[in-house]
FILONU-912362 format. One line per 3 residues: number of its first residue (from 1); their letters; for each residue x, y, z of N, C-alpha, C. Coordinates in nm, 2 decimals, decimal comma. Layout:
N
NUM> a> X Y Z X Y Z X Y Z; ...
This chain:
275
1> xxx> 2,40 -2,46 3,08 2,46 -2,39 2,97 2,36 -2,38 2,85; 2,35 -2,26 2,80 2,25 -2,23 2,69 2,29 -2,31 2,57; 2,18 -2,36 2,49 2,21 -2,43 2,37 2,24 -2,33 2,26
4> xxx> 2,27 -2,39 2,14 2,32 -2,30 2,03 2,21 -2,21 1,98; 2,08 -2,26 1,98 1,97 -2,17 1,93 1,95 -2,06 2,03; 1,96 -2,08 2,16 1,94 -1,98 2,26 2,05 -1,87 2,25
7> xxx> 2,17 -1,92 2,23 2,28 -1,82 2,21 2,26 -1,74 2,09; 2,21 -1,80 1,98 2,19 -1,73 1,86 2,08 -1,62 1,88; 1,98 -1,66 1,95 1,87 -1,56 1,97 1,92 -1,44 2,05
10> xxx> 2,00 -1,47 2,16 2,05 -1,35 2,24 2,15 -1,27 2,16; 2,23 -1,34 2,07 2,32 -1,26 1,99 2,25 -1,17 1,89; 2,14 -1,22 1,84 2,06 -1,13 1,75 2,00 -1,01 1,82
13> xxx> 1,95 -1,04 1,94 1,89 -0,93 2,01 1,99 -0,83 2,06; 2,11 -0,87 2,09 2,21 -0,77 2,12 2,25 -0,68 2,00; 2,25 -0,74 1,88 2,28 -0,67 1,76 2,17 -0,57 1,74
16> xxx> 2,05 -0,61 1,76 1,93 -0,52 1,74 1,94 -0,40 1,84; 1,97 -0,44 1,96 1,97 -0,33 2,06 2,08 -0,23 2,04; 2,19 -0,28 1,97 2,29 -0,18 1,93 2,24 -0,07 1,84
19> xxx> 2,13 -0,10 1,77 2,07 0,00 1,69 1,95 0,06 1,76; 1,94 0,05 1,89 1,84 0,11 1,97 1,70 0,06 1,94; 1,69 -0,06 1,89 1,55 -0,11 1,86 1,49 -0,17 1,98
22> xxx> 1,38 -0,11 2,03 1,32 -0,16 2,15 1,22 -0,27 2,12; 1,17 -0,28 2,00 1,07 -0,38 1,96 1,12 -0,45 1,84; 1,09 -0,58 1,82 1,13 -0,65 1,71 1,04 -0,63 1,59
25> xxx> 1,08 -0,59 1,48 0,99 -0,56 1,36 0,92 -0,69 1,32; 0,79 -0,68 1,30 0,71 -0,79 1,26 0,65 -0,87 1,37; 0,69 -0,84 1,50 0,63 -0,91 1,61 0,57 -0,81 1,71
28> xxx> 0,51 -0,71 1,66 0,45 -0,61 1,75 0,30 -0,61 1,73; 0,23 -0,64 1,83 0,08 -0,65 1,82 0,03 -0,52 1,76; 0,08 -0,41 1,80 0,02 -0,28 1,75 0,05 -0,25 1,61
31> xxx> 0,15 -0,31 1,55 0,19 -0,27 1,42 0,12 -0,35 1,31; 0,04 -0,44 1,34 -0,03 -0,51 1,23 -0,13 -0,42 1,17; -0,14 -0,43 1,04 -0,24 -0,35 0,96 -0,37 -0,39 1,01
34> xxx> -0,45 -0,29 1,04 -0,59 -0,31 1,10 -0,68 -0,38 1,00; -0,79 -0,42 1,05 -0,88 -0,51 0,97 -0,92 -0,45 0,84; -0,99 -0,53 0,76 -1,03 -0,50 0,63 -1,15 -0,41 0,62
37> xxx> -1,19 -0,35 0,74 -1,31 -0,27 0,75 -1,28 -0,13 0,70; -1,26 -0,11 0,57 -1,23 0,02 0,52 -1,35 0,07 0,44; -1,40 0,00 0,35 -1,53 0,03 0,29 -1,61 -0,10 0,27
40> xxx> -1,74 -0,10 0,30 -1,81 -0,22 0,31 -1,86 -0,28 0,17; -1,77 -0,30 0,08 -1,81 -0,35 -0,05 -1,75 -0,49 -0,06; -1,83 -0,60 -0,02 -1,77 -0,73 -0,01 -1,73 -0,80 -0,13
43> xxx> -1,79 -0,77 -0,24 -1,76 -0,85 -0,37 -1,66 -0,78 -0,45; -1,60 -0,86 -0,54 -1,49 -0,81 -0,62 -1,55 -0,71 -0,72; -1,48 -0,60 -0,73 -1,53 -0,49 -0,82 -1,49 -0,53 -0,97
46> xxx> -1,60 -0,52 -1,05 -1,58 -0,55 -1,20 -1,59 -0,41 -1,27; -1,53 -0,40 -1,38 -1,54 -0,27 -1,45 -1,54 -0,29 -1,60; -1,58 -0,19 -1,67 -1,58 -0,19 -1,82 -1,51 -0,06 -1,86
49> xxx> -1,43 -0,07 -1,97 -1,37 0,05 -2,01 -1,43 0,11 -2,14; -1,56 0,08 -2,16 -1,63 0,13 -2,27 -1,65 0,28 -2,27; -1,66 0,33 -2,15 -1,68 0,48 -2,13 -1,55 0,55 -2,13
52> xxx> -1,54 0,65 -2,22 -1,42 0,72 -2,24 -1,44 0,87 -2,19; -1,35 0,91 -2,10 -1,36 1,05 -2,05 -1,23 1,12 -2,08; -1,23 1,18 -2,19 -1,11 1,25 -2,24 -0,99 1,15 -2,24
55> xxx> -0,88 1,18 -2,19 -0,76 1,09 -2,19 -0,77 0,99 -2,07; -0,85 1,01 -1,97 -0,85 0,94 -1,85 -0,96 0,84 -1,84; -0,99 0,77 -1,95 -1,10 0,67 -1,95 -1,07 0,56 -1,86
58> xxx> -0,95 0,52 -1,83 -0,92 0,41 -1,74 -0,94 0,44 -1,60; -0,97 0,57 -1,57 -1,00 0,60 -1,43 -1,14 0,58 -1,40; -1,22 0,53 -1,49 -1,36 0,50 -1,46 -1,39 0,35 -1,45
61> xxx> -1,49 0,31 -1,37 -1,52 0,17 -1,36 -1,67 0,16 -1,34; -1,72 0,04 -1,36 -1,86 0,01 -1,33 -1,89 0,02 -1,18; -2,01 0,07 -1,15 -2,04 0,08 -1,01 -2,10 -0,05 -0,96
64> xxx> -2,07 -0,09 -0,83 -2,14 -0,21 -0,78 -2,28 -0,19 -0,76; -2,36 -0,30 -0,77 -2,51 -0,29 -0,76 -2,56 -0,23 -0,63; -2,50 -0,27 -0,52 -2,54 -0,22 -0,39 -2,42 -0,17 -0,31
67> xxx> -2,37 -0,06 -0,35 -2,26 0,00 -0,27 -2,30 0,06 -0,14; -2,21 0,06 -0,04 -2,24 0,13 0,08 -2,26 0,28 0,06; -2,32 0,34 0,16 -2,34 0,49 0,15 -2,20 0,55 0,18
70> xxx> -2,19 0,68 0,14 -2,07 0,75 0,17 -2,05 0,76 0,32; -2,16 0,78 0,39 -2,15 0,79 0,54 -2,10 0,66 0,60; -2,14 0,54 0,54 -2,09 0,41 0,59 -1,94 0,40 0,57
73> xxx> -1,90 0,44 0,45 -1,76 0,43 0,41 -1,67 0,52 0,50; -1,72 0,65 0,53 -1,65 0,74 0,61 -1,64 0,69 0,75; -1,75 0,63 0,80 -1,75 0,58 0,94 -1,65 0,46 0,96
76> xxx> -1,65 0,37 0,86 -1,55 0,26 0,87 -1,41 0,31 0,86; -1,38 0,40 0,78 -1,25 0,46 0,77 -1,21 0,54 0,89; -1,30 0,61 0,95 -1,27 0,68 1,07 -1,23 0,59 1,19
79> xxx> -1,29 0,47 1,19 -1,26 0,37 1,29 -1,12 0,31 1,28; -1,07 0,30 1,15 -0,94 0,24 1,13 -0,82 0,33 1,11; -0,84 0,45 1,07 -0,73 0,54 1,05 -0,64 0,57 1,17
82> xxx> -0,70 0,59 1,29 -0,61 0,61 1,40 -0,52 0,49 1,43; -0,58 0,37 1,42 -0,50 0,25 1,44 -0,39 0,23 1,33; -0,42 0,27 1,21 -0,32 0,26 1,10 -0,21 0,36 1,13
85> xxx> -0,24 0,48 1,18 -0,14 0,58 1,21 -0,05 0,53 1,32; -0,10 0,47 1,42 -0,02 0,42 1,53 0,07 0,31 1,48; 0,02 0,23 1,40 0,10 0,12 1,34 0,22 0,18 1,26
88> xxx> 0,19 0,28 1,18 0,29 0,34 1,09 0,40 0,41 1,18; 0,36 0,48 1,28 0,46 0,54 1,37 0,56 0,44 1,43; 0,50 0,33 1,48 0,59 0,23 1,53 0,69 0,17 1,43
91> xxx> 0,64 0,15 1,31 0,72 0,09 1,21 0,83 0,19 1,16; 0,79 0,32 1,16 0,89 0,42 1,13 1,00 0,42 1,23; 0,97 0,41 1,36 1,07 0,40 1,47 1,16 0,28 1,45
94> xxx> 1,11 0,17 1,40 1,19 0,05 1,37 1,29 0,08 1,26; 1,24 0,15 1,16 1,34 0,18 1,05 1,45 0,27 1,09; 1,42 0,37 1,17 1,52 0,46 1,22 1,61 0,39 1,32
97> xxx> 1,56 0,31 1,40 1,64 0,24 1,50 1,74 0,14 1,44; 1,70 0,08 1,33 1,79 -0,02 1,27 1,89 0,04 1,17; 1,90 0,17 1,16 1,99 0,23 1,06 2,14 0,20 1,08
100> xxx> 2,18 0,17 1,21 2,32 0,15 1,24 2,35 0,01 1,28; 2,28 -0,09 1,23 2,30 -0,23 1,27 2,41 -0,30 1,19; 2,47 -0,24 1,09 2,58 -0,30 1,02 2,53 -0,40 0,91
103> xxx> 2,63 -0,46 0,85 2,60 -0,55 0,74 2,51 -0,67 0,77; 2,53 -0,73 0,89 2,46 -0,84 0,93 2,31 -0,81 0,95; 2,28 -0,68 0,98 2,14 -0,64 1,00 2,07 -0,60 0,87
106> xxx> 2,14 -0,61 0,75 2,08 -0,56 0,63 1,94 -0,63 0,60; 1,93 -0,76 0,62 1,81 -0,82 0,59 1,70 -0,78 0,69; 1,73 -0,75 0,81 1,63 -0,70 0,91 1,59 -0,56 0,87
109> xxx> 1,68 -0,48 0,83 1,64 -0,34 0,78 1,55 -0,35 0,66; 1,58 -0,44 0,57 1,49 -0,46 0,45 1,35 -0,50 0,49; 1,35 -0,59 0,59 1,22 -0,64 0,64 1,14 -0,52 0,70
112> xxx> 1,21 -0,45 0,79 1,14 -0,33 0,85 1,10 -0,23 0,75; 1,18 -0,21 0,64 1,14 -0,12 0,54 1,01 -0,16 0,46; 1,01 -0,29 0,44 0,89 -0,35 0,37 0,76 -0,33 0,46
115> xxx> 0,77 -0,35 0,59 0,66 -0,33 0,67 0,62 -0,19 0,68; 0,72 -0,10 0,68 0,69 0,04 0,69 0,62 0,09 0,56; 0,66 0,04 0,44 0,60 0,08 0,32 0,45 0,04 0,31
118> xxx> 0,43 -0,08 0,36 0,29 -0,13 0,37 0,20 -0,04 0,45; 0,26 0,00 0,57 0,19 0,08 0,66 0,16 0,22 0,61; 0,26 0,28 0,53 0,25 0,41 0,48 0,14 0,41 0,37
121> xxx> 0,14 0,31 0,28 0,04 0,31 0,17 -0,09 0,29 0,23; -0,10 0,20 0,33 -0,23 0,17 0,40 -0,29 0,30 0,45; -0,21 0,38 0,53 -0,26 0,50 0,59 -0,30 0,60 0,48
124> xxx> -0,21 0,62 0,38 -0,24 0,72 0,28 -0,37 0,69 0,20; -0,39 0,56 0,17 -0,51 0,52 0,10 -0,63 0,55 0,18; -0,63 0,51 0,31 -0,74 0,53 0,39 -0,78 0,68 0,40
127> xxx> -0,68 0,76 0,42 -0,71 0,91 0,44 -0,77 0,97 0,31; -0,71 0,93 0,20 -0,76 0,98 0,07 -0,89 0,92 0,03; -0,92 0,80 0,06 -1,05 0,74 0,03 -1,15 0,80 0,12
130> xxx> -1,12 0,83 0,24 -1,22 0,90 0,33 -1,25 1,04 0,27; -1,14 1,11 0,23 -1,17 1,24 0,17 -1,26 1,23 0,05; -1,24 1,13 -0,04 -1,32 1,12 -0,15 -1,47 1,09 -0,12
133> xxx> -1,49 1,01 -0,01 -1,62 0,97 0,03 -1,69 1,09 0,11; -1,61 1,16 0,18 -1,68 1,27 0,27 -1,69 1,40 0,19; -1,61 1,42 0,09 -1,62 1,55 0,01 -1,62 1,52 -0,14
136> xxx> -1,73 1,47 -0,19 -1,74 1,45 -0,34 -1,70 1,57 -0,42; -1,73 1,69 -0,37 -1,70 1,81 -0,45 -1,55 1,82 -0,47; -1,47 1,76 -0,38 -1,32 1,78 -0,39 -1,26 1,66 -0,46
139> xxx> -1,34 1,58 -0,53 -1,28 1,46 -0,60 -1,17 1,50 -0,70; -1,18 1,62 -0,76 -1,08 1,66 -0,86 -0,94 1,66 -0,80; -0,93 1,69 -0,67 -0,80 1,69 -0,61 -0,77 1,55 -0,54
142> xxx> -0,86 1,50 -0,46 -0,83 1,38 -0,39 -0,81 1,26 -0,48; -0,88 1,25 -0,59 -0,86 1,13 -0,67 -0,73 1,13 -0,74; -0,67 1,24 -0,78 -0,54 1,24 -0,84 -0,43 1,20 -0,74
145> xxx> -0,45 1,24 -0,62 -0,35 1,21 -0,51 -0,36 1,06 -0,48; -0,48 1,01 -0,48 -0,50 0,87 -0,45 -0,44 0,78 -0,57; -0,45 0,84 -0,69 -0,39 0,77 -0,80 -0,24 0,75 -0,78
148> xxx> -0,17 0,85 -0,72 -0,03 0,84 -0,69 0,00 0,73 -0,60; -0,08 0,72 -0,49 -0,06 0,61 -0,39 -0,09 0,47 -0,45; -0,19 0,47 -0,53 -0,23 0,34 -0,60 -0,12 0,29 -0,68
151> xxx> -0,06 0,37 -0,76 0,05 0,32 -0,84 0,17 0,28 -0,76; 0,20 0,35 -0,65 0,31 0,31 -0,56 0,27 0,17 -0,49; 0,15 0,14 -0,47 0,11 0,02 -0,41 0,14 -0,10 -0,50
154> xxx> 0,15 -0,07 -0,63 0,18 -0,18 -0,72 0,33 -0,18 -0,75; 0,38 -0,07 -0,81 0,53 -0,07 -0,85 0,62 -0,06 -0,72; 0,58 0,02 -0,63 0,67 0,03 -0,51 0,67 -0,09 -0,42
157> xxx> 0,56 -0,16 -0,40 0,55 -0,28 -0,32 0,62 -0,39 -0,40; 0,60 -0,40 -0,53 0,67 -0,50 -0,60 0,83 -0,49 -0,59; 0,87 -0,36 -0,60 1,02 -0,34 -0,58 1,07 -0,37 -0,44
160> xxx> 0,99 -0,33 -0,34 1,03 -0,36 -0,21 1,04 -0,51 -0,18; 0,94 -0,58 -0,23 0,94 -0,73 -0,21 1,06 -0,79 -0,28; 1,09 -0,74 -0,40 1,21 -0,79 -0,47 1,34 -0,76 -0,39
163> xxx> 1,35 -0,64 -0,33 1,46 -0,61 -0,25 1,47 -0,70 -0,13; 1,36 -0,73 -0,07 1,36 -0,82 0,05 1,40 -0,96 0,01; 1,36 -1,00 -0,11 1,40 -1,13 -0,16 1,55 -1,13 -0,18
166> xxx> 1,61 -1,02 -0,24 1,75 -1,01 -0,27 1,83 -1,02 -0,14; 1,79 -0,94 -0,04 1,87 -0,94 0,09 1,85 -1,07 0,16; 1,73 -1,14 0,15 1,71 -1,26 0,22 1,80 -1,37 0,16
169> xxx> 1,83 -1,36 0,03 1,92 -1,46 -0,03 2,06 -1,44 0,00; 2,09 -1,32 0,06 2,23 -1,29 0,10 2,24 -1,27 0,25; 2,14 -1,32 0,33 2,15 -1,30 0,48 2,27 -1,38 0,53
172> xxx> 2,33 -1,32 0,64 2,45 -1,37 0,69 2,46 -1,36 0,84; 2,57 -1,42 0,89 2,60 -1,41 1,03 2,48 -1,45 1,12; 2,46 -1,37 1,22 2,35 -1,40 1,32 2,21 -1,40 1,25
175> xxx> 2,20 -1,34 1,14 2,07 -1,34 1,07 2,07 -1,42 0,94; 2,16 -1,52 0,94 2,17 -1,61 0,81 2,05 -1,68 0,78; 1,96 -1,70 0,88 1,83 -1,77 0,85 1,71 -1,69 0,91
178> xxx> 1,73 -1,56 0,91 1,63 -1,47 0,96 1,50 -1,48 0,88; 1,51 -1,48 0,75 1,39 -1,49 0,66 1,37 -1,63 0,61; 1,25 -1,68 0,63 1,21 -1,81 0,56 1,18 -1,78 0,42
181> xxx> 1,27 -1,82 0,33 1,25 -1,78 0,19 1,12 -1,84 0,13; 1,09 -1,96 0,17 0,97 -2,02 0,11 0,84 -1,95 0,15; 0,84 -1,90 0,27 0,72 -1,83 0,32 0,72 -1,69 0,25
184> xxx> 0,83 -1,63 0,24 0,84 -1,50 0,17 0,79 -1,51 0,03; 0,84 -1,61 -0,05 0,81 -1,62 -0,19 0,66 -1,65 -0,20; 0,60 -1,73 -0,11 0,46 -1,75 -0,12 0,38 -1,63 -0,09
187> xxx> 0,42 -1,54 0,00 0,35 -1,42 0,03 0,36 -1,32 -0,09; 0,48 -1,32 -0,15 0,50 -1,23 -0,27 0,41 -1,28 -0,38; 0,40 -1,40 -0,41 0,32 -1,45 -0,52 0,17 -1,43 -0,49
190> xxx> 0,13 -1,45 -0,37 -0,01 -1,42 -0,33 -0,05 -1,28 -0,35; 0,04 -1,19 -0,31 0,01 -1,04 -0,33 0,00 -1,01 -0,48; 0,09 -1,06 -0,56 0,09 -1,02 -0,70 -0,04 -1,08 -0,77
193> xxx> -0,08 -1,19 -0,72 -0,21 -1,25 -0,78 -0,33 -1,17 -0,73; -0,33 -1,12 -0,61 -0,44 -1,05 -0,55 -0,46 -0,91 -0,62; -0,35 -0,85 -0,67 -0,36 -0,72 -0,73 -0,36 -0,73 -0,88
196> xxx> -0,36 -0,85 -0,94 -0,35 -0,87 -1,08 -0,45 -0,79 -1,16; -0,57 -0,78 -1,10 -0,68 -0,71 -1,17 -0,65 -0,57 -1,20; -0,56 -0,51 -1,11 -0,52 -0,37 -1,13 -0,39 -0,37 -1,21
199> xxx> -0,29 -0,45 -1,17 -0,15 -0,44 -1,22 -0,15 -0,49 -1,37; -0,23 -0,58 -1,41 -0,23 -0,63 -1,54 -0,31 -0,55 -1,64; -0,37 -0,45 -1,59 -0,45 -0,36 -1,68 -0,36 -0,25 -1,73
202> xxx> -0,30 -0,28 -1,85 -0,19 -0,19 -1,90 -0,25 -0,05 -1,93; -0,37 -0,03 -1,98 -0,42 0,10 -2,01 -0,44 0,18 -1,88; -0,49 0,11 -1,78 -0,52 0,18 -1,65 -0,38 0,22 -1,58
205> xxx> -0,29 0,12 -1,58 -0,16 0,15 -1,52 -0,09 0,27 -1,60; -0,11 0,28 -1,73 -0,06 0,39 -1,80 -0,13 0,52 -1,76; -0,26 0,51 -1,74 -0,33 0,63 -1,69 -0,27 0,68 -1,56
208> xxx> -0,24 0,59 -1,47 -0,18 0,63 -1,34 -0,05 0,70 -1,36; 0,03 0,65 -1,46 0,16 0,72 -1,49 0,13 0,86 -1,54; 0,03 0,87 -1,63 0,00 1,00 -1,69 -0,05 1,10 -1,58
211> xxx> -0,13 1,05 -1,49 -0,19 1,13 -1,39 -0,07 1,18 -1,30; 0,02 1,09 -1,27 0,14 1,13 -1,19 0,22 1,23 -1,26; 0,26 1,21 -1,38 0,35 1,29 -1,46 0,29 1,42 -1,50
214> xxx> 0,16 1,43 -1,53 0,11 1,54 -1,60 -0,01 1,61 -1,52; -0,05 1,55 -1,41 -0,16 1,61 -1,34 -0,13 1,63 -1,19; -0,07 1,53 -1,12 -0,06 1,54 -0,98 0,08 1,58 -0,94
217> xxx> 0,19 1,51 -0,98 0,32 1,55 -0,94 0,37 1,68 -1,02; 0,33 1,68 -1,15 0,37 1,80 -1,23 0,25 1,84 -1,31; 0,20 1,96 -1,29 0,09 2,01 -1,36 0,12 2,07 -1,50
220> xxx> 0,25 2,11 -1,51 0,29 2,16 -1,64 0,40 2,07 -1,70; 0,36 1,98 -1,79 0,45 1,88 -1,84 0,52 1,93 -1,97; 0,64 1,87 -1,99 0,72 1,90 -2,11 0,64 1,87 -2,24
223> xxx> 0,56 1,76 -2,24 0,50 1,72 -2,36 0,37 1,79 -2,39; 0,29 1,81 -2,29 0,15 1,87 -2,31 0,13 2,00 -2,24; 0,23 2,06 -2,18 0,20 2,18 -2,11 0,10 2,17 -2,00
226> xxx> 0,00 2,25 -2,00 -0,10 2,25 -1,89 -0,23 2,18 -1,94; -0,23 2,13 -2,07 -0,35 2,07 -2,12 -0,39 1,94 -2,05; -0,30 1,86 -2,01 -0,34 1,74 -1,94 -0,41 1,77 -1,80
229> xxx> -0,35 1,87 -1,73 -0,41 1,91 -1,60 -0,55 1,96 -1,63; -0,57 2,04 -1,73 -0,70 2,09 -1,76 -0,80 1,98 -1,80; -0,75 1,88 -1,88 -0,84 1,77 -1,92 -0,88 1,69 -1,80
232> xxx> -0,80 1,68 -1,70 -0,83 1,61 -1,58 -0,95 1,68 -1,51; -0,94 1,81 -1,50 -1,04 1,89 -1,43 -1,17 1,87 -1,50; -1,17 1,88 -1,64 -1,29 1,87 -1,72 -1,35 1,73 -1,70
235> xxx> -1,27 1,63 -1,70 -1,32 1,49 -1,69 -1,38 1,47 -1,56; -1,33 1,53 -1,45 -1,40 1,51 -1,32 -1,52 1,60 -1,30; -1,53 1,71 -1,37 -1,64 1,80 -1,36 -1,77 1,74 -1,41
238> xxx> -1,76 1,65 -1,50 -1,89 1,59 -1,56 -1,93 1,47 -1,49; -1,86 1,43 -1,39 -1,89 1,31 -1,31 -2,00 1,34 -1,21; -2,09 1,25 -1,18 -2,20 1,27 -1,08 -2,14 1,29 -0,94
241> xxx> -2,21 1,35 -0,85 -2,16 1,37 -0,72 -2,27 1,32 -0,62; -2,34 1,22 -0,66 -2,44 1,15 -0,58 -2,36 1,06 -0,48; -2,44 1,00 -0,39 -2,38 0,93 -0,27 -2,29 0,82 -0,31
244> xxx> -2,31 0,75 -0,41 -2,23 0,63 -0,45 -2,14 0,66 -0,57; -2,12 0,78 -0,60 -2,04 0,82 -0,73 -1,90 0,77 -0,72; -1,84 0,77 -0,60 -1,70 0,73 -0,58 -1,68 0,59 -0,63
247> xxx> -1,78 0,50 -0,63 -1,76 0,37 -0,68 -1,76 0,36 -0,83; -1,78 0,47 -0,90 -1,76 0,48 -1,04 -1,61 0,52 -1,07; -1,53 0,54 -0,97 -1,39 0,57 -0,99 -1,31 0,45 -0,99
250> xxx> -1,24 0,42 -1,10 -1,15 0,31 -1,10 -1,03 0,32 -1,00; -0,99 0,45 -0,98 -0,89 0,47 -0,88 -0,94 0,43 -0,74; -1,06 0,46 -0,71 -1,11 0,43 -0,58 -1,13 0,28 -0,56
253> xxx> -1,20 0,21 -0,66 -1,22 0,07 -0,65 -1,09 -0,01 -0,66; -1,00 0,04 -0,74 -0,87 -0,03 -0,74 -0,80 -0,02 -0,61; -0,81 0,09 -0,54 -0,75 0,11 -0,40 -0,82 0,01 -0,30
256> xxx> -0,95 -0,02 -0,32 -1,01 -0,11 -0,23 -0,95 -0,25 -0,25; -0,93 -0,29 -0,38 -0,87 -0,42 -0,41 -0,73 -0,43 -0,34; -0,65 -0,32 -0,36 -0,51 -0,32 -0,31 -0,51 -0,32 -0,15
259> xxx> -0,60 -0,25 -0,09 -0,60 -0,25 0,06 -0,63 -0,39 0,11; -0,72 -0,46 0,05 -0,74 -0,60 0,09 -0,62 -0,69 0,08; -0,55 -0,67 -0,04 -0,43 -0,74 -0,07 -0,32 -0,71 0,03
262> xxx> -0,30 -0,58 0,06 -0,20 -0,54 0,15 -0,22 -0,59 0,29; -0,35 -0,60 0,33 -0,38 -0,66 0,46 -0,33 -0,80 0,47; -0,36 -0,88 0,36 -0,32 -1,02 0,36 -0,17 -1,03 0,35
265> xxx> -0,10 -0,95 0,28 0,04 -0,95 0,27 0,10 -0,92 0,40; 0,05 -0,82 0,47 0,11 -0,79 0,60 0,09 -0,90 0,70; -0,02 -0,97 0,70 -0,04 -1,08 0,78 0,06 -1,20 0,75
268> xxx> 0,07 -1,22 0,62 0,17 -1,32 0,57 0,31 -1,29 0,61; 0,35 -1,17 0,61 0,49 -1,13 0,64 0,51 -1,15 0,79; 0,41 -1,15 0,87 0,43 -1,18 1,02 0,48 -1,32 1,04
271> xxx> 0,46 -1,41 0,95 0,51 -1,55 0,96 0,65 -1,57 0,90; 0,70 -1,47 0,83 0,83 -1,49 0,76 0,95 -1,49 0,84; 0,97 -1,40 0,94 1,09 -1,41 1,02 1,09 -1,54 1,11
274> xx> 1,21 -1,60 1,13 1,22 -1,72 1,20 1,26 -1,70 1,35; 1,28 -1,58 1,39 1,32 -1,55 1,53 1,20 -1,57 1,62
């Protein structure tokens, strides 16, 4: 006769199968975020905001003393992007499969959504960082799009982690102990600390909001018309286009910091489910 824990396990799996989930989110080898080999800059990026470029001074940073070449960065990203895409597609299928699992499956859906968001940001960042490294002349476009993703990696991930915390504290039925709250809280705190260099920089975070509202998502704003979009183009036009110029971009180096933090968060979340 099966014991209570065995019966609970099979009950959970039946509920998941009712939503057509063929793989359990968080326990798929292929869905782990790939290694930290995105750009080979091992040390923590430091920056100064003494240089002002029109309104977007916060988008500039000090360059590392020995940055990798653009070719090295592109090669590293080319190796990881296909794996990141495969991971994202699997996570997307999990989200879709769990849509009809009912109230008891709420916490599982929240967990799958969290993993999907990490995968989406990871892939978007890698693709846009590769574009910045491979086409310096197109920085005016690629950098503003990367700024959108960078802001989402802070505000969006914080919100998703908060939602996962909320649903975990209300988990019920077969999934009443699905999330280990202590492990989740530790992962959340670690991520926030890892991205603090970006998230606590109020001027830079405001720049990301301005870029989103007046340059990337909306080129013609209610407050400034087309002037902000034009200022962005001018500010990018005076930047050097040499091989390591991308490391002078605060958006680029901030994304490097976040990618490392996302990798660690994704690994930590693998240990959160108790199934």
